[in-house]
C-alpha positions as CSV (number, residue, x, y, z in Angstrom):
1,M,9.2,-48.3,-20.1
2,A,5.7,-46.9,-20.3
3,G,3.3,-48.7,-19.3
4,T,0.4,-49.1,-16.5
5,L,1.1,-49.7,-12.8
6,V,-1.8,-51.1,-10.3
7,I,-1.0,-50.5,-6.8
8,Q,-2.7,-52.9,-4.6
9,P,-0.9,-53.2,-1.1
10,L,-3.3,-55.6,1.1
11,P,-1.0,-58.5,1.9
12,G,-3.0,-61.3,2.0
13,I,-3.3,-64.4,-1.2
14,G,-7.3,-63.6,-0.9
15,D,-6.8,-59.8,-1.2
16,M,-5.0,-60.4,-4.5
17,V,-7.8,-62.9,-5.7
18,W,-10.2,-60.5,-4.9
19,H,-8.7,-58.1,-7.0
20,L,-8.6,-60.2,-10.1
21,P,-11.3,-59.0,-11.6
22,H,-10.3,-55.5,-11.5
23,L,-6.8,-56.0,-12.7
24,D,-8.1,-57.7,-15.7
25,A,-10.8,-55.0,-16.2
26,I,-8.0,-52.2,-16.1
27,A,-5.8,-54.2,-18.3
28,R,-8.4,-53.9,-21.1
29,T,-7.9,-50.6,-21.4
30,C,-4.1,-50.5,-22.0
31,P,-2.8,-50.6,-25.5
32,D,-0.9,-53.6,-24.6
33,G,-4.0,-55.6,-22.6
34,R,-1.2,-55.6,-19.4
35,V,-0.5,-54.2,-16.4
36,T,2.1,-54.3,-14.1
37,V,1.5,-55.0,-10.1
38,L,2.8,-53.5,-7.0
39,T,1.9,-55.3,-4.2
40,K,3.5,-57.2,-0.7
41,R,5.6,-60.5,-1.1
42,R,2.8,-62.2,1.3
43,S,0.1,-62.1,-1.4
44,R,2.6,-64.5,-3.2
45,A,1.5,-62.5,-6.1
46,D,4.6,-63.5,-8.4
47,E,3.4,-67.2,-8.1
48,L,-0.1,-66.2,-9.1
49,F,0.5,-64.4,-12.0
50,A,3.1,-66.5,-13.2
51,G,2.3,-67.1,-17.1
52,S,-0.8,-64.8,-16.8
53,A,-1.9,-62.9,-19.8
54,T,-2.7,-59.9,-18.4
55,V,0.0,-59.1,-15.4
56,S,3.2,-58.7,-17.1
57,R,5.3,-58.3,-13.7
58,V,4.9,-58.1,-10.2
59,L,7.1,-55.6,-8.4
60,W,7.5,-55.6,-4.4
61,L,6.4,-52.8,-1.8
62,E,8.9,-53.4,0.8
63,R,6.6,-52.4,3.9
64,A,6.8,-54.4,7.2
65,Q,3.9,-56.8,8.4
66,T,3.7,-57.1,12.2
67,G,6.6,-58.3,14.0
68,D,8.8,-57.5,11.0
69,A,11.4,-55.1,10.8
70,A,11.0,-51.7,8.8
71,G,11.1,-52.2,5.3
72,R,12.8,-49.8,2.3
73,H,9.4,-48.4,1.9
74,D,8.4,-47.8,5.5
75,G,9.2,-44.7,7.6
76,P,9.0,-40.7,6.4
77,L,11.5,-41.1,3.2
78,G,9.6,-44.7,2.4
79,A,7.3,-42.8,-0.1
80,W,10.3,-40.9,-1.6
81,R,12.3,-44.2,-1.8
82,L,9.0,-45.9,-3.7
83,A,8.9,-43.0,-5.8
84,A,12.9,-43.6,-6.6
85,D,12.5,-47.2,-7.5
86,L,9.1,-46.6,-9.7
87,R,10.9,-43.6,-11.2
88,E,13.1,-46.3,-12.9
89,H,10.0,-47.9,-15.0
90,G,8.9,-45.0,-16.5
91,F,5.0,-45.9,-16.3
92,S,2.3,-43.7,-17.9
93,A,-0.3,-44.1,-15.6
94,V,-1.3,-45.7,-12.1
95,W,-4.2,-46.8,-10.4
96,V,-4.0,-46.9,-6.8
97,L,-6.5,-49.3,-5.3
98,H,-6.1,-48.1,-1.4
99,D,-7.0,-45.3,0.4
100,S,-3.3,-44.4,1.7
101,P,-2.0,-41.2,0.5
102,R,1.5,-42.5,0.5
103,Y,1.2,-44.5,-2.7
104,A,-0.6,-41.7,-4.5
105,L,2.2,-39.3,-3.3
106,A,5.0,-41.4,-4.2
107,A,3.3,-41.9,-7.6
108,R,3.5,-38.1,-8.2
109,L,6.8,-38.0,-7.1
110,A,7.8,-40.7,-9.7
111,G,6.7,-38.4,-12.4
112,I,3.9,-40.6,-13.2
113,P,1.5,-38.3,-15.4
114,T,-1.9,-40.2,-14.3
115,R,-2.6,-41.1,-11.2
116,I,-6.1,-42.5,-10.2
117,G,-7.2,-43.8,-7.1
118,Y,-10.1,-43.4,-4.4
119,G,-9.1,-40.2,-3.3
120,T,-11.4,-40.1,-0.3
121,G,-9.0,-38.3,1.9
122,R,-5.7,-36.4,1.4
123,Q,-4.9,-39.1,-1.3
124,R,-7.1,-36.8,-3.3
125,L,-4.3,-34.1,-3.0
126,F,-1.5,-36.4,-5.5
127,L,-4.0,-37.5,-8.3
128,S,-4.3,-36.1,-11.7
129,D,-7.5,-37.4,-12.2
130,R,-10.6,-36.0,-10.3
131,R,-13.0,-38.7,-11.0
132,T,-12.6,-40.2,-7.0
133,L,-15.2,-41.6,-4.4
134,A,-16.8,-39.4,-2.4
135,A,-16.0,-39.2,1.3
136,S,-18.5,-41.5,2.5
137,D,-17.4,-44.2,0.5
138,R,-14.0,-44.7,2.7
139,R,-15.6,-47.0,4.7
140,R,-17.1,-49.4,2.0
141,P,-15.3,-53.0,1.6
142,T,-12.6,-52.9,-0.1
143,V,-13.9,-54.9,-3.0
144,E,-16.8,-52.6,-3.4
145,K,-14.4,-49.5,-3.3
146,A,-12.4,-51.0,-6.5
147,T,-15.3,-51.4,-8.6
148,R,-17.1,-48.0,-7.7
149,L,-13.9,-46.7,-8.6
150,L,-13.6,-48.4,-12.1
151,A,-17.2,-47.6,-13.0
152,L,-16.6,-43.9,-12.6
153,H,-13.9,-44.5,-15.3
154,G,-16.7,-46.5,-17.6
155,I,-15.3,-49.8,-16.6
156,E,-17.3,-52.8,-15.7
157,A,-15.4,-55.3,-13.4
158,E,-16.9,-58.6,-13.3
159,P,-18.3,-59.5,-9.9
160,T,-16.7,-63.0,-9.3
161,P,-13.0,-63.6,-9.2
162,R,-12.0,-66.2,-11.9
163,F,-8.7,-67.8,-11.5
164,V,-7.7,-70.6,-14.4
165,P,-4.7,-72.4,-13.4
166,A,-2.1,-73.0,-16.3
167,A,-2.3,-76.4,-18.2
168,D,1.3,-77.5,-17.3
169,A,0.0,-77.1,-13.4
170,L,-2.8,-79.5,-14.1
171,E,-0.8,-81.7,-16.0
172,R,1.2,-82.2,-13.0
173,I,-1.0,-82.7,-10.7
174,A,-3.1,-85.2,-12.9
175,A,0.5,-87.1,-13.3
176,R,1.2,-86.8,-9.4
177,H,-2.1,-87.9,-8.3
178,G,-4.3,-89.2,-10.9
179,W,-4.1,-92.9,-9.9
180,R,-5.7,-91.9,-6.7
181,P,-9.4,-93.0,-6.2
182,R,-12.5,-90.5,-6.4
183,P,-14.1,-88.2,-5.5
184,W,-11.0,-85.9,-4.3
185,I,-11.6,-83.5,-1.6
186,G,-8.9,-80.7,-0.8
187,L,-8.7,-79.6,3.2
188,G,-7.1,-75.8,3.4
189,V,-6.0,-76.4,7.2
190,G,-4.1,-73.3,7.4
191,A,-5.1,-69.6,8.3
192,S,-3.4,-66.0,8.1
193,E,-5.3,-65.6,11.8
194,P,-5.7,-67.5,14.8
195,F,-9.1,-66.1,15.2
196,K,-10.1,-68.0,11.6
197,Q,-8.6,-71.3,12.4
198,W,-10.8,-74.1,12.6
199,R,-8.6,-76.7,14.8
200,A,-6.5,-79.0,13.0
201,E,-7.9,-81.9,15.4
202,R,-11.5,-81.1,13.8
203,F,-10.1,-81.5,10.2
204,A,-8.7,-85.0,11.1
205,D,-11.9,-86.0,12.5
206,L,-13.9,-84.5,9.3
207,A,-11.1,-86.5,7.0
208,E,-11.9,-89.4,8.5
209,R,-15.4,-89.2,8.2
210,L,-15.2,-88.2,4.6
211,A,-13.0,-91.0,3.7
212,A,-14.9,-93.8,5.3
213,A,-18.2,-92.4,3.5
214,T,-16.7,-91.7,0.3
215,G,-14.0,-94.2,-0.5
216,G,-12.2,-91.2,-2.0
217,T,-8.9,-89.0,-1.4
218,V,-8.6,-86.3,1.1
219,F,-5.9,-84.2,0.8
220,A,-4.3,-81.8,3.7
221,I,-3.1,-78.7,1.7
222,G,-1.3,-76.1,3.5
223,G,2.1,-74.0,3.4
224,P,5.4,-75.0,5.0
225,S,4.0,-72.8,8.4
226,E,1.2,-75.2,8.5
227,R,3.2,-78.8,8.6
228,E,2.1,-79.0,12.1
229,A,-1.2,-79.0,11.7
230,I,-1.0,-80.8,8.4
231,D,0.8,-83.6,10.4
232,T,-2.1,-83.7,12.8
233,V,-4.9,-84.1,10.1
234,C,-2.6,-86.8,8.7
235,A,-1.6,-88.8,11.7
236,A,-4.2,-91.6,11.2
237,G,-2.9,-92.4,7.4
238,V,-6.3,-91.4,5.8
239,A,-5.3,-87.8,4.3
240,V,-2.7,-87.2,1.8
241,P,-0.3,-84.4,2.9
242,V,0.5,-81.4,0.3
243,L,2.8,-79.2,1.9
244,G,4.2,-75.6,0.2
245,L,3.2,-76.3,-3.4
246,P,3.5,-73.1,-5.8
247,L,0.4,-70.9,-5.8
248,G,-0.4,-72.3,-9.7
249,Q,0.0,-75.8,-8.7
250,A,-2.2,-75.1,-5.5
251,A,-4.9,-73.8,-7.8
252,A,-4.3,-76.4,-10.1
253,L,-4.8,-79.2,-7.1
254,A,-8.0,-77.3,-6.1
255,R,-9.4,-77.3,-9.7
256,S,-9.0,-80.9,-10.0
257,C,-10.6,-81.8,-6.9
258,D,-14.5,-82.6,-6.5
259,L,-14.9,-80.4,-3.3
260,V,-12.8,-78.0,-1.4
261,I,-13.3,-77.5,2.4
262,G,-11.2,-74.8,4.4
263,N,-11.0,-71.8,6.7
264,D,-11.2,-68.1,5.5
265,T,-7.7,-67.5,3.6
266,G,-6.1,-67.7,0.7
267,L,-6.2,-71.0,-0.5
268,L,-10.2,-71.0,-0.3
269,N,-10.4,-68.0,-2.5
270,L,-8.3,-69.4,-4.8
271,A,-10.2,-72.8,-4.9
272,A,-13.4,-70.7,-5.3
273,A,-11.9,-68.8,-8.1
274,T,-11.1,-72.2,-10.2
275,G,-15.0,-72.5,-9.8
276,V,-14.8,-75.7,-7.9
277,P,-17.4,-76.7,-5.1
278,S,-16.3,-74.9,-2.3
279,I,-17.3,-75.0,1.5
280,G,-15.9,-72.0,3.8
281,L,-15.9,-72.2,7.4
282,F,-16.5,-68.7,9.0
283,G,-17.0,-67.1,12.3
284,G,-14.0,-64.9,13.2
285,S,-14.6,-63.2,9.5
286,P,-17.8,-62.1,7.5
287,P,-18.6,-64.9,5.0
288,L,-17.3,-64.5,1.4
289,T,-20.3,-63.4,-0.7
290,Q,-19.0,-63.1,-4.4
291,Y,-18.6,-66.5,-5.2
292,P,-21.4,-68.8,-6.2
293,C,-19.6,-72.1,-6.2
294,L,-19.1,-71.5,-2.3
295,T,-21.0,-72.7,0.7
296,A,-20.4,-70.6,3.8
297,L,-21.0,-72.2,6.9
298,E,-21.0,-70.3,10.6
299,P,-21.3,-71.4,13.9
300,P,-24.4,-70.9,15.7
301,A,-25.2,-67.8,17.4
302,A,-21.4,-67.4,18.0
303,P,-19.1,-64.6,17.1
304,R,-16.0,-66.6,17.2
305,I,-14.9,-69.9,14.9
306,A,-13.0,-71.1,18.4
307,S,-16.3,-71.3,20.2
308,T,-17.4,-74.1,22.0
309,A,-20.7,-74.5,20.0
310,W,-18.6,-74.1,16.9
311,R,-16.0,-77.1,17.4
312,Q,-19.0,-79.5,19.0
313,S,-21.2,-78.8,16.6
314,A,-18.8,-78.1,13.6
315,S,-17.7,-81.8,12.4
316,T,-21.1,-82.8,11.7
317,T,-22.1,-79.7,10.2
318,V,-19.5,-79.5,7.4
319,M,-19.8,-83.4,6.8
320,A,-23.4,-83.2,6.0
321,A,-22.8,-79.8,3.6
322,A,-19.8,-82.1,2.2
323,E,-22.2,-85.4,1.2
324,Q,-24.5,-82.6,-0.2
325,R,-22.1,-80.7,-2.4
326,L,-20.5,-84.1,-3.6
327,R,-24.0,-85.5,-4.7
328,P,-23.6,-84.2,-8.2
329,S,-19.9,-84.4,-8.9
330,A,-19.3,-87.6,-7.7
331,G,-18.7,-89.3,-10.7
332,R,-16.5,-86.3,-11.9
């Protein structure tokens, strides 16, 4: 089956959300207006792209994350096994949105005739198209490299990732929670790494302040691995626990909120991509700048989100930012 493959191997949900503009832009150049995406399972791309108009299907890159057993596409023979898996699909073109030569090599071994990628190192040897980034571009941020590569091919990508939740997902959220008082405030309590984590106790304190100040509904949103944190946030009976929603429904809940506050993680990126007013808690990672609807908060003169200064001042700081963002939308 001929078609265009996009390889985006970064594992996070946020990583995939960042690349939504690039996937949409590449799809616009395809005869059928759609692409296939090869990525890692941790991205939950199958949920993200369920019903997508531009991503026809998702294939899994079986490479281990830290602490996992080696996957089918790991090790010295991994590229050959990946090539065998890709060959079955008969792709006519591939875009490699990564620096590694492994994926370009696999595409070449799979017989994909048009191979496009960054080409900033040895990857260049396995690409068919010589419009590649300069070696000095290798250190640029991931999204910037993808945007520059597309520009070399005359393709313009939107600067802001945008995600529109499916109508049926929005209807499910309305049916389940529509009776709850406004404003709705979503708290993204999880984080992919401990250094990005604002403590659950801080979220619990914030939830109580928000509920008392607004009279609205506070949702504590997370995956199954965040159950303990969500239990802590909801212990006082103020916040509504929302655990393990499929990404499409999580996006729909975020879009239905008047404000979303969260750690620098997938949910925050997904919420901001829907256009809902959002507040991000940063400190262990650089603030996101690609979302006009996002207010980024950082600890004062401290490099880590777990710093004492951040813990002591954050509830008041976040509460002030929340009240400011809620003013224009309180009657939504």
